[in-house]
C-alpha positions in Angstrom: -22.4 -1.8 -6.0 -19.4 -3.9 -5.3 -16.5 -2.1 -3.7 -13.0 -3.6 -3.4 -9.9 -2.6 -1.5 -6.4 -4.0 -2.3 -3.8 -3.7 0.4 -0.3 -4.0 -0.8 3.3 -3.2 0.3 5.4 -0.8 -1.8 8.9 -2.0 -2.0 10.8 -1.0 -5.2 11.8 -4.6 -5.3 8.3 -5.3 -6.8 9.7 -4.0 -10.1 11.8 -6.7 -11.7 14.4 -4.3 -13.1 14.9 -2.9 -9.6 15.1 -6.2 -7.9 18.3 -7.3 -9.7 19.5 -10.5 -8.1 16.5 -10.7 -5.8 14.0 -10.9 -8.7 13.3 -14.6 -8.2 13.0 -14.2 -4.4 10.3 -11.5 -5.0 8.3 -13.6 -7.5 5.7 -14.9 -5.0 5.2 -11.4 -3.6 4.9 -9.8 -7.0 2.5 -12.4 -8.2 0.2 -11.8 -5.2 0.3 -8.1 -5.8 -0.5 -8.4 -9.5 -3.4 -10.8 -8.6 -4.8 -8.3 -6.1 -4.7 -5.3 -8.5 -6.2 -7.5 -11.3 -9.2 -8.1 -8.9 -9.3 -4.3 -8.2 -9.5 -3.6 -12.0 -12.3 -6.1 -12.2 -14.5 -3.7 -10.3 -13.2 -0.4 -11.7 -10.5 0.9 -14.0 -10.3 4.1 -12.0 -8.6 3.8 -8.6 -8.2 5.8 -5.4 -4.8 5.2 -3.9 -3.9 5.8 -0.3 -0.2 6.0 0.7 2.1 7.8 3.1 4.8 10.4 2.4 6.4 13.0 4.6 4.4 16.3 4.5 1.6 14.5 2.5 2.3 16.4 -0.7 -0.3 16.9 -3.4 0.1 14.5 -6.3 -1.2 15.9 -9.6 -3.6 13.8 -11.6 -2.3 12.3 -14.8 1.3 13.0 -13.7 4.2 10.8 -14.8 7.4 10.0 -13.0 10.4 7.7 -13.0 12.1 5.3 -10.7 15.5 6.7 -11.7 16.0 7.8 -8.1 16.0 4.1 -7.2 18.6 3.2 -9.8 16.8 2.5 -13.1 14.9 5.0 -15.3 11.6 3.2 -15.5 8.9 5.6 -16.3 5.3 5.4 -15.1 2.1 7.4 -15.4 -0.9 7.8 -13.2 -3.2 7.6 -16.1 -3.5 6.6 -19.7 -3.4 10.3 -20.6 0.2 11.0 -19.8 0.8 14.3 -18.2 4.0 16.3 -17.4 6.8 14.4 -15.6 7.4 15.4 -12.0 9.1 13.9 -9.0 6.6 11.5 -7.6 6.8 9.9 -4.1 7.3 6.2 -3.9 3.6 5.3 -3.3 2.6 7.2 -6.5 5.4 5.5 -8.5 4.4 2.1 -7.4 0.7 2.9 -8.0 1.6 4.0 -11.5 3.5 0.8 -12.2 0.7 -1.3 -10.9 -1.9 0.7 -12.9 -0.1 -0.2 -16.1 0.2 -3.9 -15.1 -3.5 -4.1 -14.4 -4.5 -2.0 -17.5 -6.3 0.4 -15.3 -7.2 3.9 -16.6 -6.2 6.1 -13.8 -5.1 6.4 -10.2 -5.8 9.4 -7.9 -3.3 9.4 -5.1 -4.1 10.6 -1.7 -1.2 10.8 0.7 -1.1 11.2 4.5 1.9 12.0 6.6 3.5 8.9 8.2 3.3 10.6 11.6 -0.4 11.6 11.3 -2.4 10.8 14.4 -4.9 8.0 14.2 -7.9 10.3 14.3 -6.6 12.3 11.4 -6.2 9.1 9.4 -9.7 8.0 10.2 -11.1 11.3 9.1 -9.2 11.2 5.9 -10.6 7.8 5.2 -14.2 8.9 5.8 -13.7 11.9 3.6 -12.9 9.6 0.6 -16.5 8.6 0.5 -17.3 5.2 -1.1 -15.0 4.7 -4.2 -15.4 1.4 -6.0 -11.7 0.6 -6.1 -9.1 1.6 -3.5 -5.4 0.7 -3.4 -3.8 1.0 0.0 0.0 1.0 0.0 2.2 0.5 3.0 4.9 -1.8 4.6 5.0 -3.5 7.9 7.8 -3.5 10.4 11.3 -3.2 9.0 12.9 -4.9 12.0 12.4 -8.6 11.4 15.7 -10.5 12.1 19.3 -9.4 12.5 19.8 -8.4 8.8 16.7 -6.3 8.6 17.0 -2.7 7.4 16.0 -1.3 10.8 17.8 -3.7 13.0 16.2 -6.6 14.8 13.3 -6.0 17.3 11.6 -8.9 18.9 8.3 -7.0 18.8 8.2 -7.0 15.0 6.9 -10.5 14.6 3.9 -9.9 16.9 3.1 -6.6 15.3 3.0 -8.0 11.8 1.0 -11.0 12.9 -1.6 -8.6 14.3 -1.6 -6.8 10.9 -2.0 -10.0 9.0 -4.9 -11.1 11.3 -6.6 -7.7 11.0 -6.4 -7.8 7.2 -7.7 -11.4 7.1 -10.8 -10.5 9.2 -11.4 -6.9 7.8 -11.0 -5.8 11.4 -11.1 -2.1 11.1 -11.2 -1.7 14.9 -7.8 -3.5 15.2 -6.3 -1.2 12.5 -7.8 1.9 14.1 -6.2 0.9 17.4 -2.6 0.6 16.1 -0.2 2.6 18.3 1.5 5.2 16.2 4.5 5.4 18.5 5.0 1.6 18.4 4.6 1.5 14.6 7.2 4.2 14.3 9.7 2.4 16.6 9.2 -0.7 14.4 9.6 1.2 11.1 6.1 0.2 10.0 5.3 2.8 7.3 1.9 1.3 6.5 0.4 2.3 9.9 -1.1 5.6 8.6 -2.5 4.2 5.3 -4.0 1.3 7.2 -5.7 3.6 9.6 -7.1 5.6 6.6 -8.5 2.2 5.5 -10.0 1.8 8.9 -11.9 5.0 8.5 -12.9 4.3 4.9 -14.3 0.8 5.7 -15.6 1.4 9.2 -19.3 1.2 8.1 -20.1 -2.0 6.3 -19.6 -5.8 6.3 -16.5 -6.7 4.3 -15.2 -10.1 3.2 -11.4 -10.4 3.3 -8.7 -12.6 2.0 -4.9 -12.4 2.6 -2.9 -13.4 -0.5 0.6 -13.0 1.0 2.1 -12.3 4.4 5.8 -12.7 5.1 9.0 -10.7 5.8 11.4 -12.0 3.2 13.9 -9.2 3.5 13.4 -8.3 7.1 10.4 -6.1 6.3 6.7 -7.2 6.8 4.8 -7.3 3.5 1.1 -8.0 3.4 -1.2 -8.4 0.4 -5.0 -8.6 1.0 -8.2 -8.0 -0.8 -11.4 -6.7 0.9 -14.8 -6.7 -0.8 -18.1 -5.1 0.1 -21.2 -6.0 -1.8 
């Protein structure tokens, strides 16, 4: 059985209506993300989604939600069978938007707390089993350059270069070894989801390809696809 993992960032700027004047600047990133989830849908129309949100709330299956909290009332659903609207965390909203773009049937969202220790993340990954299609959402450091959201930190470039290399090599050991304290200092919200991926993919030989890696708005964004045959 072929298994695929798509690793994506989750900026609201992915959605053209939310990007406003930056829509063109986001075009390359958006295209890479859409290409990655199209490949995911090529394996299965039912996805497991891994993201991070404070408190790791439960996300109801089939729920719907809206990006109105980000300025535009764009509604999304976690499945083709639209359920009751609720307040969904950002990873679930982005997953719902991507699901529709890729014509997938459903997404089951599993959230971890951004501050969860590495061993907790690894266990969460192992407990997911061996789903055919997994979408992992999380951003790199928010401290690239003087205009970055978190303020410039010279360590950000090296941190995200390490993430890019780990994703390019399917190096679960490198992801598992990420320092939660350093990631928090650098505003890297993807640390916990990446360590869930490390637990999920620890056993097996994965092929990997990075489709995008840059920090266009002072935040590290990485898009990669892993495959296990």
